[in-house]
Each structure stands twice: as C-alpha cells, then as structure tokens.
Steps between C-alpha positions, in 0.01 A plus 500: 500500500128433456264599779265252662166670495139390473155640521502411868854640554551809277772762552429875527539732202771690683702182538468431129615856421793461740606174340476650150719788617760255630509312173536825302780627724700188419468577128762781510560768234395422144523669158152583372400629155183694435337820379455805721135600497494751785752723677427686824757752621385706795681833555751470782449123542806278493314206343357457149204268434472314169263247347672229295283303256553182304313566171500135394317380815327826597648486850617807692706538816588801712864612512663741744849643481702783649494826309868480406443160336228640275678834436789309343273403206222759523623681186437196277233304694136597514156345496484233228873428506628142521750449778694230683489539878720344768256472788435319827143359528322615813176376652284740698331259744221728638351547153632192331662691210818434307739779394857538378773713658719609207876552542579564132302589187628450146321608180453241227540551121468866398496598863842344552632685195358829629655432838845464341448820303391681815812381683719621210312833499569553871867404458559739208298768675731484802794561265334824387447399135139623510563831680331803349815712517659267243232581241622716211269734306430420137622745231230728366562407135732198456686499169543121497295248700625153576227234489538146639206279402393181327538464126190608302306523826192706575703686764758607239227616264320692774812686609623587149164602355381705796834674544513598131142619508593731785836613359562395136872582508578263789766235435531151654783255557315166533637183659280195442537237772319204649253629759424168669671169549850399600678736257300810585703631795851488343373649172314783672799575724739515201260723306462743792877517555563548126253789479636655819847506341361669186598868521198629304230309689321738739251257657442122500153340487456134598160391369295180502131417474293340775529142619488268797724530801727230355519683165607824665747330734813603298424865574531430874835324463773630731756522215275731297413711805867560580585572134230768484614645834851546357382680183607860442210551256144541638296179464122471450323177594193417287424138592153348469186682600406725792459220762835338411785607725836333430800615701628685193226759566657581836860547384417685177508879496141503372229236505251507210178307537512368139730529196258757357528701821880481471487664155286781644732551797828496305431752221282812507203549269592735216145637482492570872844663487398723205190599690709569809744710295209696352355550847836618634540734203159650573593538865824669397318741269250584773778550753698732266186692407405541865853621577490756219158624606615534860809693393291723273268581788798574720653726233170683449468551874857635515441737207185633670696619804552882525877459497481339157247750360714802613855375550628858570261539790734311730791724392293812559393382844860419587616837358284688751634287781860553386446880478352506848790301634755730327333811651496337839866410466590856402312646795666254730851580367431874517380470858806298592731758338327791676527330835862413439576863399336629816695258714820597322434874561439441870812290526706762317372772734597294802841428352555870424385600849743260660787578262816673647491738204172641625661566838784683332250710310372632831851647571673215668848366415663162539850485651727209423836393632783456254416127491143578393325427829226747597563714807227428751629656827736780590710263703614336179675823387856598563639852492637585159339195338401559140141396427310473177167683486212423257215743449183488285665642186850543382806287547609387848764716670744464786478662841751502789395438856604795716593498867203440728445726800 
C-alpha cells in the first residue's frame, strides 16, 4: 500500500527501513543463482559469510549460512564457483542492508558434477575400497604387462616406447578401448577383467592422456572402480596429467602421474640395474677382500704367539708340573703308609699285651669245666671233678679236684 507523504509530512528513515524489512519478510525463501566472489570462514565460528555476485548486472549481495550447510559442498565449491542457493532474504534495519540466509547450496555445471563425484568417493571410501592395506606391490620385473588404452593414442605410444627404452625385453598384452563416451566404461571394464584372467599378465596399466573433467569421467565410474577393486593382478592408473585425479587413482595399487611415468614405475631401467649390479659386485669384492685381510691378520697374530712358535713349550711346562705332582703324591702315600704302620704296631702291641696267651706265658693256667666254661671261683668246683687245664705251651691236660680241707 502506498504511503501518503509530502515535503511537509515526511516519514523518518527508520520507518522506511522498517517498512522495507516487513515487505522483504513477506517474500519468503527463494532460489538464487550467482557466483561466489568471497568466502569468510572464521576458526571456531558456526557461521560462514559469502558474497554472491550477479556477473551480468554487476550486483553483489551478502550471504550467511551455518557451517554445516557450507561444509556439505566445501570440497567442490570455492571462490569463482557458480552456485544455486536456497535462501531467505533478510533486511538489517539499523544499517539498511540486504542479505540472504542460505539453507542449501548447490553447485552448478562442473561444480555439480564434482559434487556427485565427491559423494561417490565418500561412499566407496566408507566401503574400504581405497584403504592402503588393500594395495598390492608391483612385481620387480613383470614378464608380461597388460595395457588398456585408446587405439593409436599418445598414451599407448608413451607407455610402449618408454617401457622398451628402459627394458628392451619387456612384453605387452594391449587392449585398445574407447577412453571417453558412452562405450568407454563397459569396454574398459571388460579389458581389465580379461587381462586379470590372463595367467601370464603380471601387472595391468590403464592409461589415457589428459582431458576435461567430462572426458575423464569414465575413469571415475563406479562399475570400473569395483572391477579394479576385485582384480587379483596389481593395477596401475595412468590417467591424464598430474592435476587430474579420477577415482581410479584411489582404487589402483599405484597411481602414475602420466602414462610416461607409468612406464618408468612398472619396469626397471636396464642401465640402472646393470650399474646397480656392478656396484653390488664391487661391494661384494671389497667385503670378501676385507674378510680375507682380517682373517690373515688374525692368523698372523695367532702364529706370533709363543705357543705357536714353540709348541713343545706347553708340554715341557706341564711335564715339570706333572713331575712335581707325582713326587708330592709319592711323599703323601709314603707318609700315609708310615703312619698306618706305626698305628698298626701300637695296636698289635696292645692286642698282644691284652691277649690270654701272654698271661699264660707268665706261668698262669686256664681251668675249664667239662662243658668248656672257665673256672672263675673255687665254689664252682666239686670234689673229684675232672677239669681241663691249658698252659702256655703244650696240649691241654686233665686234672682232678681233690678233697678240700
């Protein structure tokens, strides 16, 4: 509704700003297309500030959004990117400025394509197809290399020529396929699977020259990524130039920056290997020579020892020790025998002194009853009893006990 104002009855600026804000609030959310010319992301802040420009009319407007809204497309959206924004217009009355509060940001054109590829990359990454522990090492010297590339392409020529320059005896099994367009993906997938089933193929190289994002799109196709992930043979990705990064680079066992780099990474250089062999041979000769010299020095040192100069010296020294030990042993045995003889003589003398025979020698006699018991007291005797008497010499004889008075 129009305002009734005049030079005599104007309305304040604040009222005009308030009314503009009311009209803008009634507008609601709108889809806006433009080019991002400035991005401000403050560390720790939950809001991102953008400047959206209309190149055809040279008009810019400020845009704010929550960090999670911008993070959803931050991988494919940067300054200069064209985007479509779902935003609610907002009017800041104190300053009289218009801004947009974005709820969703979508890339346009190449940005949209990159966004889809980024989503596919995250999905396949969560499945573990890009994990480093799935990568297989390449053989040192492959006997047969499988090559998937375009027919009569510069990539094919680069791989074949550079590989043969490095190792002339290398052999290739080439599969020529379409490398862009609608037929590229199924042909590349069939070629990779065919080479993977080939028993003699040691490594597979997928090569293509540079191109636009759309040209390289087949090498980010999910069907090709899964086919490469299922291969038993190591796969090398050599797509485009250094800045190009199709998803095939992530699933392959080795990513080469160019087809020429792939040839250098797959086969060794014969000149370098011959030089390495010569260097190793020289190291081996030096090591053997050093070992022999060390052993010669050790042998010379051993021969210079007195025991080697006069081998009998040790025997002579031991002979003196053995003789001394024998003499000592003899003296010890002789001493032991002498002491034992002395002890035996003393024992014999004591035995003789205590022997009954010695008593008999002094004139005593031993009387025994008929049953052999020795007579000890006179009370044991009976008149007329016959006793047996033993003296120091001669045979025992009988005596008769007479009457006692």
